[in-house]
C-alpha positions as a Python dict, from the first residue, in 0.01 Angstrom:
ca = {
    (1, 'X'): (0, 0, 0),
    (2, 'X'): (376, -22, -48),
    (3, 'X'): (526, 124, -363),
    (4, 'X'): (872, 84, -512),
    (5, 'X'): (950, 411, -695),
    (6, 'X'): (1076, 405, -1050),
    (7, 'X'): (1447, 471, -1087),
    (8, 'X'): (1386, 793, -1279),
    (9, 'X'): (1181, 953, -1002),
    (10, 'X'): (1317, 1240, -795),
    (11, 'X'): (1565, 1138, -527),
    (12, 'X'): (1718, 1307, -225),
    (13, 'X'): (2071, 1174, -271),
    (14, 'X'): (2293, 926, -451),
    (15, 'X'): (2496, 671, -254),
    (16, 'X'): (2838, 537, -350),
    (17, 'X'): (3074, 290, -181),
    (18, 'X'): (3430, 407, -239),
    (19, 'X'): (3700, 169, -374),
    (20, 'X'): (3991, 79, -145),
    (21, 'X'): (4278, -174, -140),
    (22, 'X'): (4063, -454, 6),
    (23, 'X'): (3805, -444, -274),
    (24, 'X'): (3808, -638, -600),
    (25, 'X'): (3957, -328, -762),
    (26, 'X'): (4293, -364, -583),
    (27, 'X'): (4485, -462, -897),
    (28, 'X'): (4374, -145, -1080),
    (29, 'X'): (4283, 77, -787),
    (30, 'X'): (4413, 411, -912),
    (31, 'X'): (4239, 373, -1247),
    (32, 'X'): (3912, 280, -1076),
    (33, 'X'): (3938, 565, -826),
    (34, 'X'): (3970, 806, -1118),
    (35, 'X'): (3655, 657, -1273),
    (36, 'X'): (3466, 684, -942),
    (37, 'X'): (3590, 1042, -903),
    (38, 'X'): (3450, 1133, -1243),
    (39, 'X'): (3116, 974, -1154),
    (40, 'X'): (3108, 1164, -824),
    (41, 'X'): (3195, 1487, -1003),
    (42, 'X'): (2912, 1440, -1254),
    (43, 'X'): (2663, 1374, -973),
    (44, 'X'): (2770, 1678, -769),
    (45, 'X'): (2785, 1906, -1073),
    (46, 'X'): (2427, 1804, -1146),
    (47, 'X'): (2327, 1945, -808),
    (48, 'X'): (2270, 1610, -638),
    (49, 'X'): (2366, 1525, -281),
    (50, 'X'): (2623, 1244, -272),
    (51, 'X'): (2670, 1008, 23),
    (52, 'X'): (3011, 839, 22),
    (53, 'X'): (3057, 514, 218),
    (54, 'X'): (3425, 459, 289),
    (55, 'X'): (3644, 288, 550),
    (56, 'X'): (3877, 591, 552),
    (57, 'X'): (3693, 923, 549),
    (58, 'X'): (4003, 1141, 575),
    (59, 'X'): (4170, 983, 273),
    (60, 'X'): (3854, 989, 61),
    (61, 'X'): (3786, 1354, 149),
    (62, 'X'): (4130, 1443, 15),
    (63, 'X'): (4061, 1252, -306),
    (64, 'X'): (3737, 1449, -355),
    (65, 'X'): (3864, 1784, -229),
    (66, 'X'): (3803, 1950, -566),
    (67, 'X'): (3427, 1888, -542),
    (68, 'X'): (3165, 2106, -373),
    (69, 'X'): (3183, 1989, -11),
    (70, 'X'): (2829, 2113, 59),
    (71, 'X'): (2704, 1835, -170),
    (72, 'X'): (2906, 1559, -3),
    (73, 'X'): (2837, 1354, 308),
    (74, 'X'): (3096, 1099, 420),
    (75, 'X'): (3020, 800, 642),
    (76, 'X'): (3299, 581, 775),
    (77, 'X'): (3195, 218, 738),
    (78, 'X'): (3409, -83, 651),
    (79, 'X'): (3309, -251, 324),
    (80, 'X'): (3399, -566, 132),
    (81, 'X'): (3344, -400, -203),
    (82, 'X'): (3175, -118, -392),
    (83, 'X'): (2844, -260, -518),
    (84, 'X'): (2614, -6, -353),
    (85, 'X'): (2329, -83, -593),
    (86, 'X'): (2318, -443, -473),
    (87, 'X'): (2394, -405, -102),
    (88, 'X'): (2243, -72, 2),
    (89, 'X'): (1877, -54, 109),
    (90, 'X'): (1582, -62, -127),
    (91, 'X'): (1349, 226, -43),
    (92, 'X'): (975, 180, -76),
    (93, 'X'): (689, 404, 34),
    (94, 'X'): (380, 315, 231),
    (95, 'X'): (169, 621, 151),
    (96, 'X'): (411, 899, 254),
    (97, 'X'): (622, 688, 491),
    (98, 'X'): (957, 566, 359),
    (99, 'X'): (1049, 207, 435),
    (100, 'X'): (1418, 123, 445),
    (101, 'X'): (1423, -239, 326),
    (102, 'X'): (1743, -413, 430),
    (103, 'X'): (1787, -740, 239),
    (104, 'X'): (2078, -981, 259),
    (105, 'X'): (2349, -938, -4),
    (106, 'X'): (2515, -1277, -55),
    (107, 'X'): (2797, -1178, -290),
    (108, 'X'): (2622, -1319, -597),
    (109, 'X'): (2564, -1667, -460),
    (110, 'X'): (2849, -1663, -204),
    (111, 'X'): (3110, -1603, -473),
    (112, 'X'): (3253, -1313, -272),
    (113, 'X'): (3264, -1212, 94),
    (114, 'X'): (2984, -976, 197),
    (115, 'X'): (2991, -986, 577),
    (116, 'X'): (3089, -619, 608),
    (117, 'X'): (2854, -511, 331),
    (118, 'X'): (2559, -663, 518),
    (119, 'X'): (2626, -434, 815),
    (120, 'X'): (2616, -113, 611),
    (121, 'X'): (2243, -45, 617),
    (122, 'X'): (2192, -81, 991),
    (123, 'X'): (2488, 152, 1050),
    (124, 'X'): (2354, 406, 802),
    (125, 'X'): (2019, 396, 981),
    (126, 'X'): (2118, 367, 1349),
    (127, 'X'): (2457, 539, 1368),
    (128, 'X'): (2451, 801, 1095),
    (129, 'X'): (2073, 857, 1078),
    (130, 'X'): (2089, 889, 701),
    (131, 'X'): (1729, 785, 643),
    (132, 'X'): (1404, 942, 751),
    (133, 'X'): (1171, 645, 761),
    (134, 'X'): (1102, 300, 902),
    (135, 'X'): (1377, 37, 903),
    (136, 'X'): (1256, -304, 778),
    (137, 'X'): (1480, -602, 847),
    (138, 'X'): (1472, -862, 566),
    (139, 'X'): (1821, -1000, 628),
    (140, 'X'): (1684, -1354, 625),
    (141, 'X'): (1611, -1310, 253),
    (142, 'X'): (1881, -1262, -13),
    (143, 'X'): (1796, -1002, -276),
    (144, 'X'): (2025, -776, -478),
    (145, 'X'): (1896, -428, -549),
    (146, 'X'): (2043, -438, -897),
    (147, 'X'): (1834, -742, -992),
    (148, 'X'): (1500, -557, -995),
    (149, 'X'): (1345, -253, -1158),
    (150, 'X'): (1004, -91, -1119),
    (151, 'X'): (783, 142, -1318),
    (152, 'X'): (660, 291, -988),
    (153, 'X'): (309, 170, -1061),
    (154, 'X'): (314, -184, -924),
    (155, 'X'): (519, -371, -1185),
    (156, 'X'): (852, -533, -1103),
    (157, 'X'): (1100, -617, -1377),
    (158, 'X'): (1364, -882, -1313),
    (159, 'X'): (1562, -1136, -1513),
    (160, 'X'): (1461, -1495, -1572),
    (161, 'X'): (1790, -1600, -1415),
    (162, 'X'): (1711, -1408, -1097),
    (163, 'X'): (1352, -1526, -1079),
    (164, 'X'): (1438, -1890, -1145),
    (165, 'X'): (1764, -1929, -953),
    (166, 'X'): (1564, -2080, -666),
    (167, 'X'): (1261, -2295, -736),
    (168, 'X'): (946, -2432, -569),
    (169, 'X'): (905, -2297, -214),
    (170, 'X'): (1182, -2041, -263),
    (171, 'X'): (1011, -1905, -571),
    (172, 'X'): (681, -1874, -384),
    (173, 'X'): (861, -1688, -107),
    (174, 'X'): (1018, -1455, -364),
    (175, 'X'): (680, -1364, -509),
    (176, 'X'): (536, -1312, -161),
    (177, 'X'): (818, -1080, -56),
    (178, 'X'): (799, -885, -382),
    (179, 'X'): (429, -823, -332),
    (180, 'X'): (456, -740, 39),
    (181, 'X'): (756, -508, 13),
    (182, 'X'): (707, -351, -327),
    (183, 'X'): (330, -345, -369),
    (184, 'X'): (350, -543, -692),
    (185, 'X'): (-11, -562, -800),
    (186, 'X'): (26, -643, -1168),
    (187, 'X'): (316, -872, -1255),
    (188, 'X'): (676, -969, -1219),
    (189, 'X'): (823, -984, -1569),
    (190, 'X'): (1121, -1217, -1611),
    (191, 'X'): (1325, -1136, -1920),
    (192, 'X'): (1495, -1424, -2097),
    (193, 'X'): (1796, -1237, -2229),
    (194, 'X'): (1908, -1507, -2470),
    (195, 'X'): (1587, -1491, -2673),
    (196, 'X'): (1470, -1141, -2576),
    (197, 'X'): (1124, -1270, -2490),
    (198, 'X'): (897, -1136, -2215),
    (199, 'X'): (678, -1356, -1997),
    (200, 'X'): (431, -1206, -1746),
    (201, 'X'): (415, -1375, -1407),
    (202, 'X'): (103, -1304, -1201),
    (203, 'X'): (163, -1198, -842),
}
């Protein structure tokens, strides 16, 4: 059975997409780069491996030259923006086999371009061989990694807005994909943030 690990479980590496002039951060790029640098520094100082996705490896290496290079891996891939949590793959496990689930990132309902971001995962898998597992193509289904959480034991947590943004057949498809990919055996729990109420949805 597939299992989506909880976020607090042990991980092999952390992945970041680096800000550049063509991202939404252009108007405050230097300030944002400093923030990203501090995040990267905290990750590396904690002993974690850090994978940096950037369209300009040489420039980004210079910006992070004060960090332990043995904890850094740079991959040169063009990106629209920096939202790695939403556009990078969602890793599940089928027994001991990792599944690299590549969903479509649609820029939060086509508000922003994401054509380059949707090429990242196949390049990470096929060109840079970042992952040791099975690539699973779900690019016909839009799902942001940041819209779900798991306890690692078969429960998926999402928001009511995410769960209800598409109705009827789309909602049925959502539940089916959640169960197939994540091994959700108990419930999806939409949270209505305005009233802070919890409603269990059977899967």
